[in-house]
C-alpha positions, 0 to 999 in steps of 0.5 A: 813480704809474703803472708808466710813471711809475716807469720814467721817474723818474730814480734819485737820484745819490749822491755818492762820494769816490774816492781818486786812485791815480796817483803824486803829485808829491813836492816837495823829496823830501817826500811829500804831506801829504794825498792828493788826492781827487776827488768824482764822481757815480755815473752811471746810464745814461740813453739819449740823455743825455751826461754830463760828467765833471770830472777833476783838472787834473793827471793821471798821463797827463801823466807818461807818453808817449802810447799810440802813442809807448809802443807805438813805443818798445816795438817799437823796443826789441824790434827792437834786442834782436832785432838784439843777440841776432842779433849775439851769436849770430853772434859765438858761431858764429865763436868755435868751429870744431869741427864737428857731424857729421850723426849728432849733428845728427839726434839730435832727429829720429832720437829722434822717428822712433824714438819714433813707430815704436816706438809704432806697432809696439807696437800691431801685431796684424795686417797689415790695412787699419787697420794701413796707415791707422795707418802713414800717420798715423805717417808724416804725424806724422813730417813726411814730408807727406801726399802722400809718406805716401800714396805710401809707404803704397801702395807698402808695401801691395804690398811687404808682400804681395810679401815675405809679411811677417807677423811684427813683425820682418819687417814692420818690416824691410820698411817701413824698407828701403822707406823708405830705398830710396824716399828714396835713389831720389829722388836718383838723378838729383839734382845736389846739387853746387855749380856755379862759373863757369869764369871770372870771379866766381861769383854765389850768390844767397840767397832765403827768408823772414825769420828762416830764417837766410839772412844767418847762412848766408852768413856761415858759407859765405863763411868756409868758402870763404875758408878754402879759398882763395877770394876772396869778396865779400858784397852786402847787398841786403836793404835793407828789414829793420832790422839785415840790412846791419849783421849781414852787415857784422859777418860780413864784418868778422870774416871779413875779407871786403868787404861792398857795402852801400847806404842803408836802403830803397835799391833792392836791385838797385842794391846787386846791381849795385855788388856785381857790379862790385866782384866783377869789378874785384877779381877775386873768385871768389865773390859772395854776395848776401843778398836781402830776405825778406818774405812769399814770396807777395809779388808785389813781392818776386818782381819784385825777385828777377827784377830782381836776376837781370836785373842780374846776367846783364847784367854776367855772362851765365852768372850766377847759378850758384846760387840757394839757398833757405834754409829753417828745418827747425824750421817743418816743413810750412811750410818745404815750402810756402815751397819750393813757392812760391819754386820756382814764382816763381824758378829755385831750384837748391838748398835750404839747410836750417838749424837741423836740429840744433834740431828733430825735424822733419828728416823734411821733407827727404823731401817736399822731394825727393819732391814738389818734386825740389829737391836739399838742398845744405847743412844747418845742424847747429849754431851754429858755422861748421863746422856748415854742411855739404854734404848727403849723402843716403846719410849722412842715410838711414843716420843717420835710419833706421839705429838702427831697422834695427839695433834689428830685428837684436837 
């Protein structure tokens, strides 16, 4: 036998017995007496030859749903769970009315700042170029953004020389003072107040990507203004997200506030139109509009927002008074990117920074003000209704940097 004849020879096909491992049907509550077995050949790969495999007439596949159906069921159940969790969270938020102050809400952010700062100063040897490079990295790590960190570091180079600071205490004092000064200076001409129409309903439009807390923020803010004696109406114009309308309706029911809604996947602008008409006819003081939150760079989304604004201004020429962009503080630099894209696409008047109490990334407020010059008007400091509070820049700077300044005095 030649070498090529050896390779052309087909290997023997031994027989094996394979036990079927899938569950077998029990009849009358009794287990099957003998296991079902299947004889199969051990198949050797042979180029160009297809091999047929005989399988039992009854398989486990008949006892389960097709893969596509299973995936769809899992996704539906997951979505239902998410909506249920959201409703539960909403109930928790309305259950308690006590407030978390800014100092408490910034605990995680302040701790991160302190840890980073102490670690940075622990390595202090002298004021040289390595010192400033490490300072820049520390600021970037504290979520102030690369552009802001670079600007601050350049300013601090001059400030340290100007004050002839050399000791660790002097250096720390100069840098922290400069951070506070820089932060406060960004808000000198900043208008962080809420604007209301001199007559007729004030329209407050909420924008932002899904998951940042738009609907929950509307629920909290509407409860706050109603408690102040305002007559409020809500418009559920996020008709594309499953559960968004139901969530807003739940808030309306709990707070005793009417909600204008449409069918699932209805034209959002039509819901806005009905909401404006309802607000006018009922002499409401404020109309909150919840909008869709698909990806912020989605052209269709921005076109929908523009269409909503046209509908509003057609009925109320001076509206909307506010276009508030909701951002999730826990996302850090992603929130900054969202703010940049929304600002380029629509007339954002202010920021609502949610979940500030649950993150160590509160420093993101600095680049939002420094790079985008958008006022932060509200901050979310907890799950309770009273934990949505107007933002105060001086209080924020004091809460964030105050412990460092106090620590230097010791």
